[in-house]
C-alpha positions as CSV (number, residue, x, y, z in Angstrom):
1,M,4.1,9.9,-78.4
2,S,3.3,13.0,-76.5
3,V,5.7,16.1,-76.0
4,Y,5.8,17.5,-72.4
5,I,7.7,20.5,-70.8
6,F,9.4,19.7,-67.5
7,V,10.2,22.5,-65.3
8,Y,12.3,22.2,-62.1
9,S,13.5,24.2,-59.1
10,N,17.3,24.3,-58.4
11,S,16.2,22.4,-55.2
12,I,16.2,18.9,-56.9
13,G,19.7,19.7,-58.6
14,D,21.6,21.3,-61.4
15,R,21.0,20.6,-64.9
16,D,23.5,17.9,-65.2
17,T,21.6,15.9,-62.0
18,V,18.4,16.1,-63.7
19,K,19.8,15.2,-67.1
20,A,21.0,12.3,-65.7
21,A,17.9,11.3,-64.3
22,L,16.3,11.6,-67.6
23,E,18.7,9.6,-69.3
24,A,18.1,6.9,-66.9
25,M,14.2,6.8,-67.6
26,P,13.3,4.4,-70.2
27,E,10.1,6.3,-70.2
28,V,11.7,9.2,-72.0
29,L,12.3,8.7,-75.6
30,R,14.1,12.0,-76.4
31,W,14.8,15.3,-74.4
32,R,16.2,18.6,-75.0
33,Y,16.8,21.7,-73.3
34,D,16.9,25.7,-74.4
35,I,15.9,27.2,-71.2
36,P,17.3,27.3,-67.7
37,N,15.5,24.6,-65.7
38,C,13.4,23.4,-68.4
39,F,13.5,20.3,-70.5
40,Y,11.2,19.4,-73.6
41,L,10.3,15.4,-73.4
42,T,8.7,12.9,-75.7
43,S,7.3,10.0,-74.4
44,D,4.6,7.1,-74.8
45,F,3.9,7.8,-71.1
46,T,1.4,10.0,-69.3
47,A,2.6,12.7,-67.3
48,N,1.7,11.1,-64.1
49,D,3.8,8.1,-65.1
50,L,6.8,10.4,-65.8
51,T,6.2,12.2,-62.3
52,E,6.4,8.9,-60.6
53,S,9.6,7.7,-62.3
54,L,11.4,10.9,-61.5
55,L,10.5,11.0,-57.9
56,K,12.2,7.6,-57.7
57,R,15.4,8.8,-59.4
58,L,15.8,12.4,-57.8
59,S,17.3,12.2,-54.1
60,S,16.1,15.8,-53.0
61,E,13.8,16.0,-50.2
62,S,12.5,19.2,-51.9
63,K,11.2,17.7,-55.4
64,R,9.4,20.9,-56.8
65,F,8.8,20.3,-60.5
66,L,6.1,20.5,-63.1
67,I,5.4,18.2,-66.0
68,M,2.9,19.4,-68.5
69,E,1.9,18.0,-71.6
70,V,2.3,20.3,-74.5
71,S,-1.1,20.5,-77.2
72,S,-1.2,21.5,-80.6
73,N,-3.0,24.6,-79.6
Protein backbone atom coordinates (compact mmCIF):
# COMPACT_ATOMS: atom_id res chain seq x y z
CA MET A 1 0.00 0.00 0.00
CA SER A 2 1.27 3.48 -0.89
CA VAL A 3 0.38 6.93 0.41
CA TYR A 4 -0.14 9.81 -2.01
CA ILE A 5 -0.74 13.51 -1.75
CA PHE A 6 -3.32 14.81 -4.21
CA VAL A 7 -3.32 18.58 -4.80
CA TYR A 8 -5.87 20.12 -7.14
CA SER A 9 -6.86 23.49 -8.54
CA ASN A 10 -10.30 25.00 -8.05
CA SER A 11 -10.87 24.55 -11.78
CA ILE A 12 -11.79 20.87 -11.28
CA GLY A 13 -14.43 21.63 -8.67
CA ASP A 14 -14.97 22.20 -4.99
CA ARG A 15 -14.00 19.81 -2.20
CA ASP A 16 -17.35 17.97 -2.34
CA THR A 17 -16.98 17.33 -6.08
CA VAL A 18 -13.47 15.98 -5.63
CA LYS A 19 -14.51 13.94 -2.60
CA ALA A 20 -17.33 12.33 -4.60
CA ALA A 21 -14.86 11.39 -7.35
CA LEU A 22 -12.48 9.83 -4.83
CA GLU A 23 -15.29 7.89 -3.16
CA ALA A 24 -16.29 6.45 -6.54
CA MET A 25 -12.78 5.16 -7.19
CA PRO A 26 -12.23 1.53 -6.16
CA GLU A 27 -8.47 2.23 -6.46
CA VAL A 28 -8.58 4.53 -3.41
CA LEU A 29 -8.61 2.57 -0.17
CA ARG A 30 -8.80 5.55 2.20
CA TRP A 31 -8.59 9.32 2.00
CA ARG A 32 -8.55 12.31 4.31
CA TYR A 33 -8.11 16.04 4.07
CA ASP A 34 -6.69 18.67 6.40
CA ILE A 35 -5.48 21.34 3.98
CA PRO A 36 -7.54 23.23 1.37
CA ASN A 37 -7.27 21.73 -2.13
CA CYS A 38 -5.36 18.71 -0.85
CA PHE A 39 -6.24 15.10 -0.03
CA TYR A 40 -4.09 12.29 1.34
CA LEU A 41 -4.82 8.95 -0.38
CA THR A 42 -3.88 5.34 0.24
CA SER A 43 -3.92 2.87 -2.62
CA ASP A 44 -2.41 -0.33 -3.95
CA PHE A 45 -2.26 1.35 -7.37
CA THR A 46 0.34 3.66 -8.89
CA ALA A 47 0.08 7.43 -9.21
CA ASN A 48 -0.39 6.93 -12.96
CA ASP A 49 -3.32 4.57 -12.34
CA LEU A 50 -4.92 7.05 -9.96
CA THR A 51 -4.43 9.87 -12.46
CA GLU A 52 -6.14 7.93 -15.25
CA SER A 53 -9.08 7.07 -13.00
CA LEU A 54 -9.48 10.67 -11.85
CA LEU A 55 -9.36 12.01 -15.41
CA LYS A 56 -12.34 9.78 -16.26
CA ARG A 57 -14.35 11.02 -13.28
CA LEU A 58 -13.72 14.76 -13.39
CA SER A 59 -15.92 16.63 -15.84
CA SER A 60 -14.01 19.92 -16.01
CA GLU A 61 -12.10 20.85 -19.15
CA SER A 62 -9.22 22.22 -17.06
CA LYS A 63 -8.06 19.22 -15.05
CA ARG A 64 -5.07 20.60 -13.20
CA PHE A 65 -3.85 18.46 -10.32
CA LEU A 66 -0.84 16.64 -8.92
CA ILE A 67 -0.61 13.17 -7.41
CA MET A 68 2.67 12.39 -5.71
CA GLU A 69 3.74 9.37 -3.68
CA VAL A 70 4.84 10.15 -0.14
CA SER A 71 8.01 8.32 0.88
CA SER A 72 9.34 7.59 4.33
CA ASN A 73 11.96 10.31 3.92
